[in-house]
N, C-alpha and C positions, 0 to 999 in steps of 0.2 A: 504493500497499499504504501505509494508516493504522496507527501506533503505537497507535491507542484498540483494531486488532481484535487477535483471539488468534491465533500463527502459525501455528497448524495450524489456521486457518480460512485462511486466505488460499493461492491455488492454484499461484504462485510457490515458496512455502515448499524443497519437494525440491530445484529448480531452483537454489536462493538455497543452499541447503545444500551442495547439489554443489556449484559453481562455487566459494563461498568453502571449502570442502575438499580443491580441485587447486589451488589458489591454494598455501594453506599447500606443497604436496608440491611442486608447480613456481612458483614467483612467477615472472612476467612472461614463464609459455608463451603463447604465441599458436597461436586455432587455424586465424586466416589469415592474409597479410600485411595491412598496412594500406592504406589505398583513396589512389591516388595519383593525379589529376585530369591530365589533359594540358593546359597553358593557349596557346589559342592567341597567333597573336603580340601586342605590347603590351598581355595582360592579366600580372595581378597576382596575386600567390597567399599564401598560408600555409601554412608547412613548421612541421610538428605532432610533436614526438614523447617521450615519455616518460626520466623518465632512465637510465641503467645502474643496472647492485645497485650496494646499500646495504647496509652492516652490519647495519641494523636488516633490511632484506628477505635478507639469508643468514642471519639469525639468528632469524627469524622473531617477529619486536616488531612491536606498534604502531609505527608512527615517528610519524606528522601530523607536527606541528610542531616536534619537534625535526630536529637540523642533525648528522643519519647521513652522515659521509659514503662516498666510494664507498671498496669494496674492488676488487682488482686486478682480476675479472675485471665488474666494472664500468667501469672507466674502456680493459678492452679491447671489450667492448661498445659505447662511445663512439667510437671509434676507428674499429669498423665503419662506424661512417654518415659519418664524413667520407670518403672516395671516392664514397658515395652521389649527396651533396651537394654535392660537389665542384665539379663541372660549373654547378650551379644560379646565377642569377645573384642575390644576396640583399644586402640593403641595413639593416635590422635583425634586430636577436636580443633578444628580450623571456625574461628567467629569472625565475624567483623569488626570497627573500630566503635562499634554503636554498643551500648549499656546493653538495650533490649534483646541482639544477637548474645552477648554474651552472658549475662542473667539466665534466658531461659536456656542454653546450653547447660549453664551451671545444675538449675535444678532438673533437667531433664538428665542427668550423670553424674547424680550424685550418688549411687548406688556404686560407679567407680572409684579405683584407683589406681595411679600410677601411670594417669592420662599426661599424653603433652599435650599443652595448649599453646596454639597461635593465636597471632591476627593475621587479616588479608583485607585490606581495604576495598582490596578488585570486587568482593562478593558482597558489599555493602548495598543497601539501596538504593533507588536509581534516583538520579540530583533531581526534584524539579522547580530548582529553578526558583524563579519568580512567583511561582503558587506556595512554597512552603510554607507551612501555618497560617493559611487560608481552607476558608470553609469548602468541602466536594460538593456539597448541599446548594451552599450560594453560587457556586460555580455553574454546575448543571444547570438548576435554575436558567441563569443568568442568559447561559449559551451550551445546549445540548451537547451539539457538535461536535463542538472543538474542544468541550472539555471530555468529550468523551475518546475523541483522538487522542487530544493530550495525555489525556490515561492510560488507554487501549490500544494506539494506532503503535505498528509494528515502528517506519522513521520518520516521527511525528513528533521533537520535540515543545513540549514544555516552553514557554519565554526564559531563556537561559541556565535551560536545563540540559538535560541528559534526555533519548528516546529509547524504545526499549532494544532496538539494535544498537546504541552504543553499548547499554550493559553486556548487552552479548558482547561484542567486541575487547569486555575486559576481563569476564567472568572466562570466556571459552575457550583464550590464552593460560588461565588458570586453570580449569582442567586437561586442557594437554599435558602442562604439567605436572598436575597431581596424578596423572595416573600412571605418568612416568614414573612417580617417585614410588605407587605404589605397588607398581612390575618389580621395580629394581631392590626397592624397601622388603616388601610383603609385609607392608601394614594394614589396618583398617582403621579408615576414618570416618570422623562426621564430620558433619558441615551444619549449619548451626545460620541458618538464612533469614531474605527477608522478600517480600513478596515478589519482587520484579527480579530478582537475583535465584528468586526459585522457579520463574520461569523460565529463565533461560540455564537452568542445570537441565527441568522437567527436559525440555527440548533436545540437547545436548547428548543425553542418554537415547533417552524415550524417543525419540522421530516422532517429535508432534506434529502435527502442518503448523500452519500460520495461523490460519482459523482456533484452532484445539488452543494454539499459547497462547492469543489474544482473548480468549473466551473466558477457559477456563480458568476456578480460583482455586488454592491451595492451602492449606486448613492453616491456622494463626496455631502454631502449637497443635499437641494431641494427638498427632498420625507423625511416621516418616514412609521416605522411599529407602529400598536399597537396592542398591546397584552393584554387583557383580562387573566385577575389573578380568578383565578376558586382553 
């Protein structure tokens, strides 16, 4: 989808608008569980999850690179991951530099000891630029087509911010490096992600279509994906 095309000319616009509206009414509500591959003996894997509900999620505010903390519900969602991950043999945790990513990982991985922790800015949320801190509802009421494309378009960036395509351009090289590292060191890795970095990770491993990538929602905390590294 090109930013040079009129939104009404694009066959995806209605689906994108509906997806954007649904995510305001019920942030982080997924229609199906995240995929979990079954590792064969000796195989290594990546566990990926989205952070729990943040204050900006709760308030329907464009967050992006704002350091919005988890709500109590967000903490509960992160804690719900802990028993699901407890029996997985894990070695390395990589978070973004934002508190909601770090705190979700801390709560989700409480049963695990002796993990190595790292931060990488490449997996942080997309930069919403001039929209950061502003109401999603207010912008959807003011200009629903443009706002839907800012939120769910592929190569349409909000003013002074990032498009999903730009997020992929930093997340995918990170994943290329990580996969090679896992193959070399034989480790299992956890990624504590954000809504749009999770989109990039899912498209990389699940080979989602562009339409699926732009319209699906990953859950806030409470569920994880597991990808076997081959």
